[in-house]
DOKOL-517256 format. One line per field, with one value per residue (C-alpha): residue number from 1; residue in one letter; chain; x, y, z. Coordinates in Angstrom, 3 decimals, padded with zeros to 6 digits. Layout:
<atoms>
resi	NUM|...
resn	A|...
chain	A|...
X	X|...
Y	Y|...
Z	Z|...
</atoms>
This chain:
<atoms>
resi	1|2|3|4|5|6|7|8|9|10|11|12|13|14|15|16|17|18|19|20|21|22|23|24|25|26|27|28|29|30|31|32|33|34|35|36|37|38|39|40|41|42|43|44|45|46|47|48|49|50|51|52|53|54|55|56|57|58|59|60|61|62|63|64|65|66|67|68|69|70|71|72|73|74|75|76|77|78|79|80|81|82|83|84|85|86|87|88|89|90|91|92|93|94|95|96|97|98|99|100|101|102|103|104|105|106|107|108|109|110|111|112|113|114|115|116|117|118|119|120|121|122|123|124|125|126|127|128|129|130|131|132|133|134|135|136|137|138|139|140|141|142|143|144|145|146|147|148|149|150|151|152|153|154|155|156|157|158|159|160|161|162|163|164|165|166|167|168|169|170|171|172|173|174|175|176|177|178|179|180|181|182|183|184|185|186|187|188|189|190|191|192|193|194|195|196|197|198|199|200|201|202|203|204|205|206|207|208|209|210|211|212|213|214|215|216|217|218|219|220|221|222|223|224|225|226|227|228|229|230|231|232|233|234|235|236|237|238|239|240|241|242|243|244|245|246|247|248|249|250|251|252|253|254|255|256|257|258|259|260|261|262|263|264|265|266|267|268|269|270|271|272|273|274|275|276|277|278|279|280|281|282|283|284|285|286|287|288|289|290|291|292|293|294|295|296|297|298|299|300|301|302|303|304|305|306|307|308|309|310|311|312|313|314|315|316|317|318|319|320|321|322|323|324|325|326|327|328|329|330|331|332|333|334|335|336|337|338|339|340|341|342|343|344|345|346|347|348|349|350|351|352|353|354|355|356|357|358|359|360|361|362|363|364|365|366|367|368|369|370|371|372|373|374|375|376|377|378|379|380|381|382|383|384|385|386|387|388|389|390|391|392|393|394|395|396|397|398|399|400|401|402|403|404|405|406|407|408|409|410|411|412|413|414|415|416|417|418|419|420|421|422|423|424|425|426|427
resn	M|L|S|G|I|Q|V|Q|H|T|T|A|V|A|E|R|E|P|L|I|R|P|F|G|F|K|G|N|Y|L|T|E|L|W|Q|A|V|S|R|I|T|S|S|N|G|H|S|A|I|G|L|A|T|Q|S|V|L|Y|G|D|A|D|F|F|A|A|H|P|E|Q|T|G|N|E|K|M|F|A|L|T|K|E|A|L|S|L|M|R|Q|I|P|F|N|T|P|I|G|L|L|E|E|L|L|P|R|V|T|A|A|A|G|R|I|T|G|K|P|G|I|H|I|N|F|I|L|N|S|L|V|S|V|D|N|A|A|W|L|L|Y|A|R|E|N|G|L|Q|S|F|D|E|M|I|P|S|S|Y|R|E|A|L|R|H|R|N|D|R|I|A|V|M|L|Q|V|S|Y|N|M|P|V|E|D|V|V|N|A|V|K|A|G|Y|F|V|I|K|I|K|T|G|Y|P|G|T|Q|E|E|M|L|A|F|D|S|A|R|L|T|E|I|H|E|A|V|K|D|L|H|T|P|H|G|P|V|R|Y|T|M|D|A|N|G|R|Y|E|A|K|D|T|L|L|R|Y|L|D|H|A|Q|A|I|G|A|F|D|R|I|L|L|Y|E|E|P|F|R|E|E|F|T|E|P|V|H|D|I|G|L|R|L|A|V|D|E|S|V|H|S|E|A|D|A|L|Q|R|L|D|Q|G|Y|T|A|L|V|L|K|G|I|A|K|T|L|S|L|S|M|R|I|A|K|L|A|A|E|R|G|V|P|C|M|C|S|D|L|T|V|N|P|V|L|V|D|W|H|K|N|L|A|A|R|L|S|P|F|P|G|I|G|M|G|M|M|E|T|N|G|D|M|N|Y|T|R|W|A|A|M|K|Q|Q|H|P|A|A|G|S|S|W|T|D|A|E|Q|G|V|F|H|L|G|P|D|F|Y|A|Q|S|G|G|I|L|S|P|L|P|H|Y|E|A|L|F|K|Q|S
chain	A|A|A|A|A|A|A|A|A|A|A|A|A|A|A|A|A|A|A|A|A|A|A|A|A|A|A|A|A|A|A|A|A|A|A|A|A|A|A|A|A|A|A|A|A|A|A|A|A|A|A|A|A|A|A|A|A|A|A|A|A|A|A|A|A|A|A|A|A|A|A|A|A|A|A|A|A|A|A|A|A|A|A|A|A|A|A|A|A|A|A|A|A|A|A|A|A|A|A|A|A|A|A|A|A|A|A|A|A|A|A|A|A|A|A|A|A|A|A|A|A|A|A|A|A|A|A|A|A|A|A|A|A|A|A|A|A|A|A|A|A|A|A|A|A|A|A|A|A|A|A|A|A|A|A|A|A|A|A|A|A|A|A|A|A|A|A|A|A|A|A|A|A|A|A|A|A|A|A|A|A|A|A|A|A|A|A|A|A|A|A|A|A|A|A|A|A|A|A|A|A|A|A|A|A|A|A|A|A|A|A|A|A|A|A|A|A|A|A|A|A|A|A|A|A|A|A|A|A|A|A|A|A|A|A|A|A|A|A|A|A|A|A|A|A|A|A|A|A|A|A|A|A|A|A|A|A|A|A|A|A|A|A|A|A|A|A|A|A|A|A|A|A|A|A|A|A|A|A|A|A|A|A|A|A|A|A|A|A|A|A|A|A|A|A|A|A|A|A|A|A|A|A|A|A|A|A|A|A|A|A|A|A|A|A|A|A|A|A|A|A|A|A|A|A|A|A|A|A|A|A|A|A|A|A|A|A|A|A|A|A|A|A|A|A|A|A|A|A|A|A|A|A|A|A|A|A|A|A|A|A|A|A|A|A|A|A|A|A|A|A|A|A|A|A|A|A|A|A|A|A|A|A|A|A|A|A|A|A|A|A|A|A|A|A|A|A|A|A|A|A|A|A|A|A|A|A|A|A|A|A|A|A|A|A|A|A|A|A|A|A|A|A|A|A|A|A
X	000.000|001.494|001.927|000.140|002.371|002.231|004.134|005.482|007.792|007.598|009.512|009.984|012.330|012.222|014.946|014.361|015.557|015.692|014.731|016.823|014.020|010.389|008.461|005.039|001.862|-001.743|-001.510|001.226|004.912|007.026|010.510|011.452|010.264|010.471|011.628|009.706|011.384|009.371|010.935|008.844|009.770|007.629|007.075|009.362|012.222|012.236|012.654|012.045|012.433|009.969|010.516|008.140|008.407|005.829|004.005|001.421|000.659|-000.231|-002.163|-004.363|-003.685|-006.079|-004.407|-000.997|-002.106|-003.534|-000.377|003.357|005.113|006.941|003.714|002.093|005.006|004.997|001.299|001.695|004.651|002.652|-000.049|002.568|003.635|000.002|-000.436|002.581|001.076|-002.245|-000.408|000.659|-003.004|-003.598|-002.145|-001.993|-001.334|-000.682|000.032|-003.076|-005.203|-003.375|-004.128|-007.826|-007.875|-005.557|-006.946|-010.275|-008.483|-005.900|-008.654|-010.456|-007.294|-006.409|-008.890|-007.658|-003.978|-004.300|-007.051|-008.987|-011.975|-012.391|-008.772|-008.287|-007.817|-004.628|-003.007|-003.851|-002.649|000.615|001.183|000.832|003.376|006.389|004.219|002.944|006.421|007.783|004.891|005.742|009.364|008.410|005.922|008.752|011.114|008.498|007.667|011.097|010.210|013.267|011.942|009.289|007.661|007.388|005.870|002.969|-000.073|-001.328|-004.567|-002.588|000.063|-001.871|-002.160|001.590|002.869|004.657|008.420|009.153|012.763|012.319|010.446|010.050|010.748|008.175|010.192|008.249|008.151|006.957|005.576|008.976|011.348|013.436|012.540|016.256|016.314|013.504|015.391|018.569|016.627|015.105|018.538|019.670|016.945|013.885|010.836|007.839|007.413|004.965|003.793|002.348|-000.806|-003.255|-001.215|-002.096|-004.787|-008.278|-009.460|-008.844|-005.374|-004.628|-005.782|-003.778|-000.570|-001.082|-001.678|001.334|003.483|002.486|003.297|006.807|007.591|006.175|007.974|011.232|011.073|008.698|011.470|013.782|013.962|015.042|016.198|012.589|010.922|009.324|008.614|005.299|003.436|001.380|-000.314|-001.226|-003.513|-003.795|-007.523|-007.302|-009.754|-013.334|-015.225|-015.047|-015.189|-011.957|-010.138|-011.587|-010.286|-006.825|-007.029|-008.260|-005.120|-003.059|-004.721|-004.066|-000.320|000.083|000.696|-002.506|-001.384|001.697|-000.395|-000.421|-002.797|-004.061|-003.850|-006.451|-007.721|-010.797|-011.588|-012.545|-016.207|-016.500|-018.728|-019.766|-019.084|-015.769|-016.185|-016.404|-013.050|-011.360|-008.226|-007.112|-007.778|-006.028|-007.139|-004.864|-005.801|-009.492|-008.976|-008.687|-010.392|-011.661|-015.085|-013.543|-011.708|-014.883|-016.742|-014.066|-013.933|-017.704|-017.308|-015.059|-011.492|-009.341|-006.128|-005.330|-002.339|-000.732|000.989|002.433|004.855|002.039|-000.992|000.690|001.785|-001.106|-003.758|-001.873|-001.892|-005.648|-006.123|-003.716|-005.777|-008.979|-007.284|-006.025|-009.493|-010.947|-008.152|-007.287|-003.642|-001.752|001.329|003.136|003.466|006.027|005.829|009.425|010.523|014.014|016.104|015.149|011.469|012.049|012.907|009.928|007.812|009.911|009.130|005.458|005.843|008.040|005.255|002.436|001.398|003.343|001.604|-000.245|001.600|005.117|005.470|007.083|006.265|005.970|006.751|007.659|010.667|011.830|013.979|017.158|015.738|014.453|016.566|019.619|021.357|020.266|023.797|024.309|020.839|021.664|024.585|022.136|020.492|021.507|022.167|023.890|025.661|023.533|022.644|018.899|019.155|019.970|017.943|019.780|018.437|015.179|014.611|015.305|016.732|015.759|017.760|017.599|019.691|016.965|014.364|016.755|017.570|014.071|015.684|017.526|014.450|014.851|018.437|019.553|019.489|022.512|021.958|018.374|019.234|021.799|019.140|017.617|020.940|021.358|017.872
Y	000.000|003.343|005.676|008.990|012.027|015.228|018.227|020.425|022.951|024.647|027.367|028.585|030.646|031.717|032.121|034.425|033.168|035.550|034.431|034.857|036.723|037.525|034.264|034.616|032.588|033.236|036.596|037.978|037.654|036.495|037.870|035.771|032.734|032.278|028.932|028.298|026.024|024.576|022.730|020.695|018.705|016.067|015.352|012.331|014.610|013.780|016.715|017.194|019.939|020.415|022.621|024.473|026.882|029.638|030.801|033.434|033.857|030.168|030.230|033.272|035.288|038.083|038.462|038.531|041.260|043.384|043.474|044.053|040.743|040.867|041.562|038.500|036.318|037.767|036.967|033.374|032.829|034.273|031.720|028.954|030.090|030.171|026.605|025.497|027.039|025.304|022.032|021.892|021.463|018.369|014.957|012.795|009.252|010.009|013.264|012.654|012.654|015.726|017.670|016.835|018.339|021.252|022.559|023.909|025.730|027.304|028.240|030.043|032.029|032.813|035.649|037.443|037.081|037.990|040.567|038.707|036.703|033.803|033.716|030.824|027.370|026.863|029.771|028.009|024.621|026.129|027.631|024.130|022.293|022.765|021.864|018.716|017.657|018.122|016.014|013.188|013.140|013.314|010.490|008.413|009.100|008.464|005.094|003.936|004.120|004.087|004.855|006.644|003.267|002.520|005.968|005.321|004.240|000.804|002.000|004.163|001.642|000.100|003.527|004.108|000.610|001.325|001.659|003.710|003.524|006.678|009.954|012.361|015.959|018.446|021.452|024.536|027.357|030.609|033.570|035.196|032.226|032.660|030.145|029.539|028.117|025.732|024.571|023.997|021.991|019.755|019.233|018.175|015.504|017.119|015.818|016.991|020.753|022.418|025.687|028.303|029.744|032.287|035.387|038.654|040.846|040.383|037.017|038.032|039.362|036.157|033.961|035.933|035.694|032.026|031.091|033.034|031.536|027.993|028.753|030.002|027.096|024.457|025.879|025.858|022.274|020.268|018.730|017.983|014.453|013.262|009.872|009.427|010.294|013.500|016.464|016.337|019.312|019.994|023.322|024.958|027.991|027.995|028.624|031.729|030.675|031.779|029.982|026.668|028.439|030.307|027.054|025.420|028.319|027.754|024.046|024.822|026.887|023.950|021.772|024.324|024.468|020.703|020.839|019.229|015.606|016.415|017.499|015.024|017.060|020.529|021.357|023.443|025.474|026.967|029.101|027.206|028.203|026.721|023.650|022.859|019.347|019.044|015.570|017.147|018.970|016.075|016.226|014.921|017.668|017.596|019.318|020.972|024.164|023.363|020.074|020.529|017.309|013.976|015.573|018.204|015.506|013.484|016.561|017.269|013.646|013.676|016.899|015.092|015.680|012.594|013.253|014.540|016.685|015.918|018.824|017.472|020.396|022.976|021.383|018.926|015.339|014.281|015.625|014.286|010.761|010.962|012.167|009.488|006.815|008.062|008.251|004.679|003.441|005.233|004.226|007.876|008.759|011.268|013.407|015.873|019.595|021.919|025.114|026.108|024.354|023.909|020.779|018.979|019.385|018.117|014.775|014.893|015.183|012.644|010.058|010.581|010.655|007.544|005.460|006.438|004.414|005.358|008.204|007.191|007.987|008.085|004.832|006.385|008.671|012.394|015.404|019.025|020.700|024.122|025.477|025.144|027.576|030.110|030.377|032.637|030.400|026.977|025.545|026.527|025.274|021.865|021.577|021.958|018.668|015.865|013.559|016.182|014.567|011.416|010.210|010.601|014.330|015.367|014.703|013.024|013.836|015.064|012.062|011.224|007.700|006.012|002.981|000.876|003.475|006.113|003.860|002.611|006.178|007.604|010.310|011.568|013.174|011.445|012.674|015.676|019.167|021.054|024.212|024.631|023.715|026.510|029.065|028.709|029.565|032.589|033.855
Z	000.000|-001.033|001.905|002.270|001.729|003.766|002.414|005.216|003.545|000.148|-001.664|-005.220|-007.378|-011.008|-013.609|-016.585|-019.950|-022.954|-026.460|-029.610|-031.369|-030.518|-030.730|-032.320|-031.872|-030.819|-032.547|-030.260|-029.384|-026.429|-025.727|-022.664|-020.733|-016.978|-015.595|-012.377|-009.829|-006.935|-004.021|-001.592|001.527|003.176|006.854|006.330|005.272|001.546|-000.825|-004.538|-007.111|-009.951|-013.002|-015.300|-018.186|-017.844|-020.964|-020.159|-023.869|-024.150|-020.880|-021.563|-024.716|-023.698|-020.306|-022.003|-024.388|-021.573|-019.417|-019.765|-020.341|-017.000|-015.110|-016.614|-015.589|-012.077|-011.709|-012.903|-010.595|-007.689|-008.444|-008.350|-004.883|-003.776|-005.057|-003.040|000.081|-000.545|-001.207|002.431|003.401|001.222|002.154|-000.979|-002.177|-005.844|-007.717|-009.848|-006.710|-005.429|-008.611|-008.345|-004.832|-005.563|-008.856|-007.524|-004.686|-007.002|-009.443|-006.614|-005.842|-009.462|-009.976|-006.861|-007.767|-011.446|-011.143|-013.837|-012.638|-015.025|-016.149|-018.537|-017.021|-019.069|-017.225|-013.959|-015.179|-016.435|-012.991|-011.513|-013.685|-011.399|-008.397|-010.115|-011.275|-007.758|-006.431|-008.853|-007.730|-004.061|-004.644|-006.129|-003.225|-000.547|-002.095|-003.271|-006.965|-009.205|-012.701|-014.712|-015.428|-011.723|-011.129|-013.512|-011.437|-012.422|-014.039|-016.509|-017.520|-020.394|-022.063|-021.641|-022.409|-025.716|-025.996|-029.091|-030.193|-032.271|-031.816|-034.725|-033.789|-035.030|-036.190|-035.147|-037.686|-036.123|-038.055|-038.484|-038.768|-041.943|-044.661|-045.121|-041.582|-042.504|-045.584|-043.570|-040.994|-043.669|-045.181|-041.702|-041.656|-040.044|-041.849|-039.777|-040.083|-037.676|-039.200|-036.853|-038.387|-036.978|-037.847|-036.015|-037.510|-038.870|-040.060|-043.678|-042.904|-041.003|-043.863|-046.420|-044.398|-043.460|-047.103|-048.369|-045.603|-046.573|-050.201|-049.476|-047.150|-049.502|-052.533|-050.595|-049.274|-051.496|-053.596|-050.672|-049.291|-045.881|-044.546|-043.412|-046.715|-047.976|-045.757|-043.867|-042.410|-039.337|-038.646|-035.355|-035.207|-031.386|-031.742|-033.943|-036.676|-036.035|-038.813|-040.636|-044.005|-043.248|-042.513|-045.621|-047.718|-046.244|-047.055|-050.566|-050.985|-049.726|-052.368|-055.106|-054.424|-053.943|-050.187|-048.888|-049.183|-047.100|-044.083|-041.179|-039.029|-038.193|-034.503|-032.628|-035.587|-033.956|-030.967|-027.857|-028.037|-031.560|-031.252|-034.844|-036.151|-038.011|-039.510|-042.974|-042.941|-044.744|-042.599|-039.207|-036.661|-033.290|-030.125|-027.559|-025.661|-025.360|-023.495|-019.734|-018.629|-019.888|-020.442|-022.732|-024.674|-025.159|-026.382|-029.002|-030.126|-030.560|-032.548|-035.015|-033.847|-034.371|-032.415|-028.944|-028.059|-024.710|-023.022|-019.819|-019.735|-019.976|-018.318|-015.894|-016.293|-014.048|-016.428|-019.459|-018.037|-017.628|-021.215|-022.527|-020.785|-022.413|-025.824|-025.548|-024.604|-027.645|-030.043|-030.688|-031.488|-029.358|-029.823|-027.567|-028.286|-026.769|-024.740|-025.607|-022.447|-021.016|-021.744|-018.527|-019.302|-022.844|-021.275|-018.932|-022.066|-023.963|-021.273|-022.076|-025.875|-025.807|-024.290|-026.663|-029.711|-032.885|-034.681|-037.874|-041.088|-039.651|-037.690|-034.615|-031.719|-032.387|-030.241|-030.614|-029.061|-030.154|-027.351|-029.392|-031.960|-029.453|-026.296|-026.300|-023.737|-025.016|-025.036|-021.400|-020.445|-021.927|-019.538|-016.630|-017.648|-015.248|-018.232|-020.391|-023.324|-023.341|-026.813|-026.333|-025.494|-029.074|-032.180|-035.046|-038.513|-037.010|-034.738|-031.098|-030.885|-027.635|-026.609|-023.444|-021.610|-022.041|-020.463|-017.766|-016.717|-017.351|-019.447|-016.353|-014.783|-011.409|-010.983|-008.868|-010.422|-009.035|-011.102|-009.968|-006.377|-006.399|-007.324|-003.871|-002.226|-004.488|-003.657
</atoms>
């Protein structure tokens, strides 16, 4: 019987990481990302550190637009610290159970801390990632669990039973990424290109830019071949499209230029309040931001979506396990999207992606990671990974190769984090 866990002490620090260039999605731009670090200690004396990358723009685009970037990050980090305080009031057996108890209490505090009653649930979930990750590691230490596989509760193991030896990296192409960079990446072996759509402006301005952007990318890479075959595309509008007709016009353009058959999926095209059936789109649609629970996932599947995006590094590993279980029961494929997270969190997410069924059309797992293209200090951040230099930490020709050592070491996520430990001494 797993023992109950009582958290006695909590603290948190944040490290600001600048980006190489403004990073655009959801109709706006980020210039830096805060790395939240939560440390918790149990009544038994075990301690654990959990990491998160904050993305206020992902969490609540309207809130981001209404405040200076630093203010938004300060508010999310304040919510993380509030969650840690509330955590001390909730004994737990598993992190999944903890999240179920903690989320309503943090949600109740979020309006007061942010000044926005009804702030989006993804903002709240993002604030909980470092707390949830710390809870998973504390859960492992309290119960003598030595691996990611051992950490998975028994009722979720069937959904996460696969052992992919390869994971395709989705190369994220933001609004302003030079096409030359895309070409160079394809020449280096990347074969899944994730194109950010939903450009800022009116719906017509957005559609015009998105269509022109697809044309220039497709013309540049359509005749290039990789070790894994021709280039494939995914798109992600982060909910910017308001009407089905607008999306259909974009897809008509894709057909006209010969790009449509290269598209693996289109991720979160419509706004969250869009509830029309999408069975007639003629393309695999994936859902991300608008899924915050199993009920949300079921609603979208009934609507006609045919893939689920897991975002353990944005909406907690605990919630992602629950969604993965539902997807497996329904026979729905999953993939993992990024939040421009740090290298340690890439391997948290890789542990999840590695255990999902191979994605249809490519015969391997699929995940996005784009930190190397966006962080100014990426090389230094990689050295802060406890398994820095391990073969699985770098993609080779657009693919992560996962051997027995990756699974034996759980991607290094259970190892100490000296750099992040030192932040508490500095603060």
